[in-house]
C-alpha positions in Angstrom: 0.2 0.2 0.0 1.3 3.6 -1.3 1.7 6.1 1.6 -1.5 8.3 0.0 -3.3 5.1 1.0 -2.4 4.1 4.1 -3.0 8.0 5.5 -6.5 8.5 3.7 -7.1 5.4 5.7 -5.4 6.1 8.8 -6.3 9.9 9.0 -9.2 10.3 6.8 -11.4 6.6 7.5 -11.7 6.2 3.4 -10.7 3.1 1.6 -9.6 4.4 -1.7 -9.3 7.7 -3.8 -12.4 9.4 -4.9 -11.3 9.4 -8.9 -9.6 12.6 -9.7 -7.9 13.0 -6.0 -4.8 11.2 -6.1 -3.9 12.5 -9.1 -3.8 16.3 -8.0 -2.5 15.6 -4.4 0.5 14.2 -6.4 0.4 17.1 -8.8 0.9 19.4 -5.6 3.5 17.3 -3.8 5.4 17.4 -6.5 5.6 21.2 -6.8 2.6 22.0 -9.4 -0.2 24.2 -9.2 -3.4 22.9 -9.9 -6.8 23.7 -11.8 -9.3 20.6 -10.7 -12.6 20.0 -12.3 -14.0 16.9 -10.8 -17.7 16.1 -9.9 -20.1 17.0 -7.5 -19.8 15.2 -4.5 -16.2 13.9 -5.9 -15.0 15.5 -2.2 -12.2 18.2 -3.8 -11.9 19.7 0.2 -9.8 16.0 0.9 -7.4 17.2 -1.7 -5.9 20.0 0.7 -6.5 18.6 3.8 -4.1 15.6 2.7 -1.6 18.2 1.9 -1.6 20.2 4.9 -1.2 16.7 6.6 1.8 15.8 4.6 4.0 19.2 4.4 2.5 20.8 7.7 2.3 24.0 5.7 0.0 26.4 6.4 -3.2 26.4 3.5 -5.1 29.2 3.3 -8.8 28.2 1.5 -10.4 31.1 -0.2 -14.4 30.5 0.3 -17.2 32.6 -1.3 -19.8 31.9 0.7 -20.0 32.1 4.9 -22.7 29.1 5.4 -20.2 27.1 3.0 -16.8 28.3 5.4 -18.7 27.3 8.4 -19.5 24.2 6.9 -16.0 23.2 6.5 -14.8 24.1 9.9 -17.0 22.6 11.5 -16.5 18.7 9.5 -13.0 19.2 10.1 -13.2 19.7 13.6 -15.3 17.5 13.7 -12.8 14.6 12.6 -10.8 16.2 15.0 -8.6 19.0 13.1 -8.1 21.4 15.4 -5.7 24.4 13.3 -8.8 25.7 11.4 -9.8 29.1 11.4 -12.2 30.9 9.2 -11.7 34.8 9.1 -14.9 36.5 8.0 -17.0 39.5 8.7 -18.6 37.5 11.1 -16.0 38.2 14.0 -15.9 40.9 16.6 -13.2 42.8 16.1 -11.1 41.4 19.4 -11.8 38.0 18.0 -10.4 39.2 15.0 -7.2 40.4 16.6 -6.6 37.0 18.7 -6.8 35.2 15.4 -4.5 37.3 13.6 -1.9 37.1 16.6 -1.9 33.5 16.7 -2.3 33.1 13.0 0.7 30.8 12.7 -0.7 28.1 14.7 -3.6 27.3 12.5 -2.9 24.7 9.3 -6.0 25.2 7.6 -6.9 29.1 6.8 -10.9 29.9 5.0 -10.8 33.5 4.6 -13.2 35.6 1.6 -12.5 37.3 -1.3 -13.5 40.8 1.1 -11.6 39.9 3.9 -7.9 39.7 2.1 -8.7 43.7 0.6 -7.0 43.6 4.5 -3.9 44.6 3.8 -2.9 43.7 7.7 -4.8 40.1 7.0 -2.6 40.1 4.0 0.3 41.2 5.8 0.1 38.4 8.3 -0.7 35.5 6.0 2.1 35.9 4.4 4.4 35.4 7.2 2.8 32.2 8.3 4.6 31.1 4.9 1.6 29.1 3.3 2.3 26.4 0.6 -1.5 26.2 -0.9 -3.3 29.1 -2.1 -6.7 27.6 -2.6 -10.1 29.4 -4.4 -12.8 26.5 -3.4 -15.8 27.0 -6.0 -13.2 28.5 -8.6 -15.8 29.0 -11.3 -16.9 32.1 -9.1 -14.0 34.3 -10.4 -15.4 34.0 -14.3 -19.6 34.2 -12.8 -19.4 36.4 -10.4 -16.0 39.1 -10.6 -17.3 41.5 -13.2 -20.5 42.6 -11.6 -20.9 40.9 -8.1 -17.9 40.5 -6.2 -15.5 42.3 -7.7 -12.8 41.2 -5.1 -12.2 37.9 -6.8 -10.8 40.2 -9.7 -7.9 40.5 -7.1 -7.0 37.2 -6.5 -4.3 37.1 -8.4 -2.7 39.9 -6.7 -3.3 38.4 -3.6 -1.6 35.4 -4.2 1.4 37.1 -5.0 1.4 39.6 -2.0 1.7 36.6 0.5 4.3 34.7 -1.6 2.6 33.0 -4.4 2.3 29.8 -3.2 1.2 27.0 -4.8 -2.2 27.5 -5.9 -5.5 24.7 -6.0 -8.7 25.5 -7.9 -11.7 23.5 -7.0 -14.4 23.4 -8.7 -17.0 21.7 -10.1 -18.8 23.0 -13.7 -15.6 25.2 -15.5 -16.4 24.7 -19.4 -12.8 25.1 -21.2 -13.8 28.8 -22.3 -14.5 29.4 -18.3 -11.0 27.5 -17.3 -9.3 30.0 -20.0 -11.4 32.8 -17.8 -10.5 31.9 -14.6 -6.6 32.0 -15.4 -7.1 35.1 -17.5 -8.6 37.1 -14.1 -5.6 35.6 -11.7 -2.7 36.3 -14.4 -1.9 32.7 -14.2 -0.5 31.5 -17.9 0.4 27.9 -16.5 -1.1 25.5 -14.7 -1.8 20.8 -14.3 -5.1 20.0 -14.5 -7.1 17.2 -13.3 -9.9 17.8 -15.5 -12.9 14.2 -15.1 -16.3 13.8 -16.7 -18.7 15.8 -15.0 -21.8 13.7 -15.8 -24.0 12.4 -13.2 -25.7 9.5 -15.2 -27.4 9.2 -11.4 -29.7 12.1 -12.5 -32.6 12.0 -14.8 -32.9 15.3 -16.8 -36.4 16.7 -17.4 -38.0 19.6 -18.3 -41.9 21.2 -17.5 -43.1 23.5 -20.1 -46.4 25.1 -18.6 -48.9 27.9 -19.8 -48.5 30.6 -17.2 -47.3 31.4 -14.1 -50.8 30.3 -12.4 -50.4 26.7 -13.9 -46.5 26.4 -12.9 -47.6 27.0 -9.5 -50.4 24.1 -9.4 -48.6 21.6 -11.7 -45.9 22.4 -8.7 -48.3 21.9 -5.1 -49.9 18.3 -7.7 -46.1 17.2 -7.9 -45.5 17.1 -3.8 -49.1 16.4 -3.6 -47.5 13.0 -5.0 -43.8 12.7 -4.7 -41.9 13.6 -0.9 -38.4 14.9 -0.8 -35.5 15.3 0.3 -35.9 18.0 -2.4 -34.7 22.2 -3.6 -36.4 24.3 -5.7 -34.4 26.8 -6.6 -36.3 30.6 -7.2 -34.3 34.0 -8.5 -37.0 35.8 -6.3 -36.8 35.7 -2.8 -40.4 36.7 -2.9 -41.9 33.5 -4.3 -39.5 31.5 -2.7 -41.2 32.5 0.6 -44.9 32.5 -1.0 -43.8 28.8 -2.5 -43.1 27.8 0.5 -46.3 28.5 2.2 -48.1 27.3 -0.1 -46.1 23.9 -0.1 -46.3 23.9 3.3 -50.0 24.2 4.0 -50.9 22.0 0.7 -48.9 19.4 0.5 -48.0 17.2 3.8 -44.5 17.6 3.7 -42.1 19.9 5.7 -41.3 22.9 3.4 -39.2 26.0 5.0 -38.0 29.0 2.0 -34.1 29.7 2.5 -32.2 33.2 0.9 -30.3 35.5 2.2 -32.3 37.8 3.3 -33.1 35.5 6.3 -31.8 36.0 9.6 -28.7 33.8 10.0 -30.4 31.9 12.8 -32.9 31.0 10.9 -30.7 29.9 7.5 -28.4 27.7 10.2 -32.6 26.0 11.5 -33.5 25.4 7.7 -30.6 24.1 6.9 -29.9 21.6 9.7 -33.0 20.6 9.8 -33.2 20.1 5.9 -30.3 17.8 6.8 -31.2 15.6 9.3 -34.6 15.6 7.6 -36.7 17.2 9.5 -37.3 19.6 6.2 -38.4 17.6 3.1 -38.4 20.7 0.7 -36.5 23.6 0.8 -37.3 26.3 -1.8 -34.5 28.7 -2.2 -32.4 30.9 -3.9 -29.1 30.0 -5.0 -27.6 31.3 -1.7 -28.5 27.9 -0.5 -26.9 24.3 -1.7 -23.1 25.3 -2.2 -21.3 23.0 -0.2 -23.8 21.0 1.3 -22.8 17.3 0.7 -25.9 16.1 1.5 -26.4 12.7 -0.1 -29.7 12.0 -0.3 -31.5 14.9 -2.3 -33.1 13.1 -4.4 -35.0 16.2 -6.2 -34.0 19.3 -7.8 -36.1 21.7 -9.6 -35.5 24.9 -10.9 -39.3 26.9 -10.6 -36.9 29.9 -12.5 -34.1 30.0 -15.0 -30.6 29.7 -13.7 -28.3 32.8 -14.9 -25.8 29.4 -17.2 -25.1 26.3 -18.2 -22.4 26.6 -15.4 -25.0 27.3 -12.7 -27.2 24.8 -13.4 -25.5 22.0 -13.8 -23.6 23.0 -10.4 -26.8 23.0 -8.3 -28.2 19.8 -10.0 -25.4 17.7 -8.9 -26.6 18.7 -5.2 -28.8 15.5 -5.7 -28.1 12.0 -6.0 -24.7 12.4 -4.5 -25.0 9.0 -3.5 -25.5 7.4 -6.5 -28.8 6.6 -6.4 -31.6 7.6 -9.3 -32.7 11.2 -8.6 -34.4 14.1 -10.9 -33.3 17.5 -12.3 -36.2 19.5 -13.8 -36.4 22.5 -15.0 -39.8 24.0 -15.2 -40.2 26.8 -17.9 -42.8 29.5 -19.1 -43.0 31.7 -22.0 -41.4 34.9 -21.0 -39.4 33.1 -18.5 -36.1 35.3 -19.7 -37.5 37.9 -18.8 -37.4 38.1 -15.4 -34.2 36.7 -15.8 -32.9 39.9 -18.1 -34.7 42.1 -16.1 -31.8 40.8 -13.3 -29.3 41.0 -15.7 -30.1 44.6 -16.3 -30.6 45.2 -13.1 -27.6 43.9 -11.0 -25.3 45.9 -13.9 -24.2 49.8 -13.5 -25.8 51.8 -16.5 -24.1 55.4 -17.3 -27.3 57.3 -15.3 -26.1 54.9 -12.3 -22.7 56.6 -13.2 -23.8 59.8 -13.0 -25.4 59.8 -9.8 -22.3 58.4 -8.2 -20.2 60.9 -8.7 -23.0 63.4 -8.1 -23.0 61.9 -4.6 -26.5 60.9 -5.2 -28.7 58.1 -3.5 -27.7 54.5 -5.4 -28.7 50.7 -4.9 -26.1 49.4 -2.5 -24.5 46.9 -4.4 -24.2 49.0 -7.8 -22.6 52.1 -5.1 -21.1 49.2 -4.3 -19.2 48.4 -8.0 -19.2 51.5 -8.6 -16.9 52.9 -6.0 -14.5 49.3 -6.6 -13.8 50.1 -9.8 -13.3 53.7 -8.8 -11.0 52.9 -5.9 -9.1 51.3 -8.5 -8.6 54.2 -11.1 -11.2 52.6 -13.5 -13.0 55.6 -15.6 -16.2 55.5 -16.8 -15.6 55.3 -20.3 -14.1 51.7 -19.4 -16.6 50.7 -16.2 -19.5 51.1 -19.0 -17.7 49.0 -21.9 -17.2 46.4 -18.6 -20.6 46.3 -18.0 -22.0 46.2 -21.2 -19.1 43.4 -22.4 -21.0 41.3 -19.0 -24.5 41.9 -20.0 -23.5 40.3 -23.4 -21.4 37.9 -21.9 -24.7 37.1 -19.3 -27.7 36.8 -21.8 -25.9 34.8 -24.3 -25.5 32.3 -21.2 -29.3 32.7 -21.0 -30.1 32.0 -24.3 -28.3 28.7 -24.0 -30.3 28.1 -21.2 -33.2 28.7 -22.8 -32.2 26.8 -25.5 -31.3 24.2 -23.4 -35.1 24.3 -21.9 -36.6 24.0 -24.7 -34.3 21.0 -26.9 -35.3 18.2 -29.2 -32.1 16.6 -29.0 -31.2 14.1 -26.1 -31.1 16.3 -23.4 -27.9 15.0 -21.7 -26.1 15.9 -24.5 -27.1 19.2 -25.2 -26.2 19.7 -21.3 -22.5 18.5 -22.2 -21.2 19.9 -24.8 -19.8 22.4 -23.5 -18.3 20.8 -21.0 -16.3 17.9 -22.5 -15.7 16.7 -26.1 -16.6 13.5 -25.2 -20.2 12.5 -25.9 -22.2 11.2 -22.5 -23.0 7.7 -22.4 -26.9 7.6 -23.3 -28.5 5.2 -20.8 -32.5 4.6 -20.3 -33.0 6.4 -17.5 -31.2 9.7 -19.5 -33.8 12.7 -20.3 -37.2 13.4 -21.0 -36.7 14.1 -25.1 -35.6 9.3 -24.7 -38.5 9.0 -21.8 -40.9 11.0 -23.1 -43.6 9.4 -20.2 -41.4 9.0 -17.8 -43.0 9.4 -14.4 -41.9 9.7 -10.7 -42.8 6.1 -10.1 -41.1 5.0 -13.0 -37.7 6.8 -11.6 -38.3 4.8 -8.5 -37.0 7.3 -6.4 -35.9 6.6 -3.1 -37.4 9.6 -1.6 -37.6 10.1 2.1 -41.0 9.5 4.0 -44.4 11.9 2.5 -45.7 12.0 6.5 -45.4 15.3 8.7 -43.0 15.4 11.5 -44.8 15.2 14.7 -42.0 18.0 15.9 -39.0 20.0 13.8 -37.1 20.9 16.7 -36.2 25.0 16.8 -33.2 25.9 16.5 -32.1 26.3 20.1 -32.1 22.4 20.1 -30.2 21.6 17.1 -27.6 23.9 19.1 -27.8 21.9 22.2 -26.9 19.2 19.9 -24.1 20.1 17.6 -22.4 21.3 20.7 
């Protein structure tokens, strides 16, 4: 038995490596930087954990969401790794200073891109002599950097400032075009790649066209009157997520809750852990839910609204069937749904009017204000900003039209979804998609769903906290 496999078994309790894990670790141990595109549920976090365990060097992990950081820190601590910490906005000043003063005692340091804008933190991180700089969910560099989280544009600078340790870029969804964009934004010219087939053959792909918004809501209620979970329904609108959660809770035998950024942290914590414990069967969520959530028995993922692009769609449906059992990814479509998506694109990107209002110190939406301020502080002219935003608008619109084409395709849905991610056509099997099986039903799919009966008592979040700690 080789040293890596022995360490995997003794330190982490796994019998064998999952595809791609060992190859990525070996490349890192040979001094190479790595871009790893591995399927959802492939155990990407184990790669940098093994690296840190073997090299004894600090590992910096850039993570996109506070909830994702908290989950990863909690999971590593439960596995016995105590030298792990998250530096984020949830820490008060005293907690942060204590962390910074003892930063050299930690092996794994989780940070948000925005936290790295702090020169003191960068200086302290550089002083630890890190061996590895990890960007988790690296596709966010391409998807979010220009118009949502501009600090992702500075990750290349931050990486150089902390001493240019080896890079590990992790994602489950990055087409060749997105891979190139990630490296361009980081200003990285050469990197080793571990690219696996992102197909998940146990997920049946389907789409349902409905005539109106009312019909869509009725169809969803009927579906969950006949089908249990665990299930995630994705919405572009927080208001609609709340409404459908209330409707499904009232009209089905399932426990249902919404999840989105407007909920307070305690509620989000409660909902997430109740879903993980099968006390909630259905989550009505925005994309704030699910990134990094490793629940093996999610049987159904439904998109009530169109996802922003096929990369996001592949990432989100990948939360289904991580246990390898038959699952369902279903997209609901009403003609005109693309109008809502286009409006969201327009609302997110500043216009010339917004720039003028900013220059005249007039009030703006918080996100646009922050975005323009970022570029202004980086000495980007107004004209250049408008060019950047227009280019991003065109990119997002083209990506959205790809999603619509997927929804309306009359060809094999799996081939249409995956052709942008691999040069090899996916293997088509009996339960592939609704184009091949147009008369499909949930009973035919034989989903191993949780009981439909309501839980007699859903625990309060305080009870959940007491059990965890």
